[in-house]
N, C-alpha and C positions, 0 to 999 in steps of 0.2 A: 683545484678550483672550487672555492666555497661560496664567496660572495660575488654577485654579478649585478652591475648597474645597467639601467636601461634609460637612454636619453631620447626623448621625443622632440620633435620640432614644433614649437608653439603655434606656427602658422599652417601646419598640416594636420588637421583634426584626425585623419585616419592614423597618423603615427601614434597618437596617444591611445587610441582604442587597441591598436596592434600591440603597443607596449604592455597594456594590461593583460592581453592574452598570453604574451610571452612570459610575463611575471608569474601568472597562475601556473603555466606549464612548468616553469623552472622550480617553483615551490613544490609542485607535485612530485618532482624528481629529487627533492631533498635539498635544494639550494636556497640560499637567502637572496631575494631579489629586491633591489631598491630602484625606484623610479624617480626621474626628475626631468626638468627642461634643459635642453642643450644650451639655452641662452642664459640660464641662471648659474653663472660661473661661481658666485659665492656659495650657493647651495651645493653645487657639485664638489667644490674644493673641500667642503666640510665632510664629505663622505669618501672621497676618492682614495685616500690612503688605505682604507679597509677593503677595497675592491680588488678582485683578481682579473675580472674581465669587464669591459664596458661595451655594451651594444648600442649603436647609434641608429636612430630611425629618422632619416632625412637625406640631405644631399651631402656633397663633399664639404660644404661649409660646416656642417655639424661635426663631421669627422675631424676637420682642422681644429675646431675648438676642443674636441675631446683629446686630440693628440697633444696639444699644448698643455692641457691641464693634467693629463695622465703620465706624461713622459718622465718626470722626475721620480715618480713612484713605480715606474716600469709596469704600468697597467696596460694590458693588451686590448686591442680594439677590434671589434667585429662590426662592419658597416652593413646595414640593410638599406638598400637603395629606395628612397622615397622622394628624392629630389629629381632634378632634371638631367644632369649630365652623368655624374657618377663614375669618375675615373677611379676613385679610391674604395668605393663600396664593393663588398664581396658577394652579397646575397640579395636575390630578388624577393620581394614580399611574399610571393606565393610559395616559396620554398623554404621559409624560415624554420619550420619544425624539422624538416629533414636535415637541413644543414646544422642547426643547433644541436640536434641529437648526435650528429657526427662529431661536433666540437667537444661536447661533454664526454664523449667516449675517448677523446684524445687523438682523433683522426684528423690532424691538421698540421700545418707547419707555420712557423713564425717568420714573418718578413720584417727586417729591421731597416728603417729608413733614417738617414741622416737629417738632423735639424740644424737650424741656424740660431746663434745668439747675436743680438744686436744691442748696441748701447748708443744713446744720444748724449752728446757732450756739448756744453755751452759755457764759454768763458772759463775753461779748465775744470768744470764741474760736471759730473755725470748726473743727468736729469732723470733718465728712465732706462730700463733694460727690458728686453723682450725676447721671447722664443718664437720661432717660426718654423713651420713644416714646409710651406710652399716657397715664400719669398718675402724679402724686404724691399720696398720700393721708395725711392726718393723722387718726387715729381713736382712739377709746377702746380700752382693753385688754380683758381678759377679763370685767371687771365691767360689768354693764348699768347704767352711770351716765354721764350726759352729761359732756362736757368743754366748756370755754369757749375759743373760738378768736377772737381779734381780728384782722381782716384789714385791712391797709394796702395801698393801691395807689398806687404812685409817691410814697410818703411821706405820703399822707393817709389817715387812718383812715376806712374805709368802713362797717364794721359789726362787731358781735360776734355770733358764732353760739353758741347753746347747743344742742348737737347730739351725735350719735354720731361725727361726723367731717366733714371737708371734702375734696372731690376737686378737685384742680387738674389739668385735663386738656387734652390737645391735641385737634385735630379727629380724629386717629386714634383716640384713646381715647373719643370720644363714643359709640361702639358697644359699649363695655365697661362698667365699673362705673358710669360717668356715666349711661348709658342706663337701667340698672336703677334708678337713683335719680331718674328723671324728667327728665334733661337732654335738650337738643335734639340732633337729628341734624344734623351739619355736613358739608359737602363735605370730603373728606380732604385736598385741597390747600390748604384755608383756613389761613392763618397767624394763628390766634387762640388765646387761652388761656381756658379755660372753668372757672368756679368753680361747683361743685354741692354744696350741703350734704347731709349724710346724716342723715335723721330729725331735722330741726331742731325745737326746742321753743320756742314763743313768740319766734321770731326769724325773720329773712329766710328764706323757703322757696322762693325762685326762683333759677334759674341766672343767672349773670352772664357775658356774653361780652366779653372784653377783646382789644384789639389786641396783636399779637405784641411790641410794644415795651414793654408794661407790665411793671412789677416788683412782684411780690406778696410781701408779708411777712406771715407768720402767727405770732402770738404765742400760746403755749400756756399755759393756766391750768387746772390740775387738781390734786386732792389724791390721785389714784390713778394707775394706769398709763395711758399713752397710747403710740401707736405711729406711726412714720413708715414707710410702705410705698411702694416704687418699682416700678411695673409689676407689682404683685402678686407680686414675686419676691425683693426685698430688704427686710428689715424691721429697724428699730432702735428701742429703747425711748426714749421722750421723757420729760423731767422738767418740772416746773413752772418756768416762766420761759424755756423754750427758744424759739428763733425759727427758723422755716423760711423761707428765701428762695427764690422760684421765678421764673424768667424764661425767655424763649426761649433755646434753646441755639444756640451758633454752628455746631453740626453739624446735619445733616439725615439722615433715613433715605432711602436710595435704593433703589427697587424696580423690577425688570424687569417690564414689562407687555406681554403679547402680545394682550390683548383690547382692544376699543374703549374709548374714554375714558369711556363711560357705564357701565362694568362695575360700579362701586361700588353704584349704586342697584339694579341687577339682583341682585347678590349679597346686598345687604341684604334685599330682599324675599324672596328664597329662604330666607335664614336665619330671618327673622322668622316665616315661614309654615310652615316644616318642621322646623328644627333647633334653635330657640332654647332649648328646654328640655334639650338634651343636654349642654351644657357651658358654659364661659365663655371670654372672650377670652384670659385668662391661661393656659389649659390648654396642654399640649404643650410 
């Protein structure tokens, strides 16, 4: 581990001052430290291929951005919790020096989390492609009117949802929007794709769990606005007849863990009993 990036949250002033302290500490230990904003994707992408570790100072939203940018370069991520909920963050701000010293000594394990690849197709042409750590969501626009979504799995039609939307989630995303819509809680290392309808009307109202090799095709039928959202952060308007293809990404999110391997369930219970009403997993 030679070069380390530090991403602060531009709307959390304390994150930038803490980032400066961390950079000075790392440089005193002989490491090269680069600092940037977690919202400056162009600036981060210009440096990320040279980085070995990316430290995020914010909420889970900052970690989601970092994961999408770092995955193809296999940059590992260490999250310091300065947002509200923090399912993905590993370190509290007051313990950063102790935990970072542990990391640079090599006293950690790497957690690998599956990601999703999504493509938007219109009239036989691919318009956009995306990577997601949490979820891909197809949903209605501003009007409170249902949309019709036909889901094919591996080329076979499974069902048509009459609903407000459909969540296609990873195990990581099971504690985000999918959980709010009644989806199951999955172990974070599970390589599965989760389909969860949003407010279904007279159609399938149960979640479906698919193997990571599944290829999901969602056909959009609507006479008003619909939206494609990726990790709650990227949104694009959808038109009648559009198709969204989702499958496991060739890339994975890599996270530094210093806690025991059962940390996920302990963190989950803490969040559900004390903090769940304070924010959402896309914050920060």
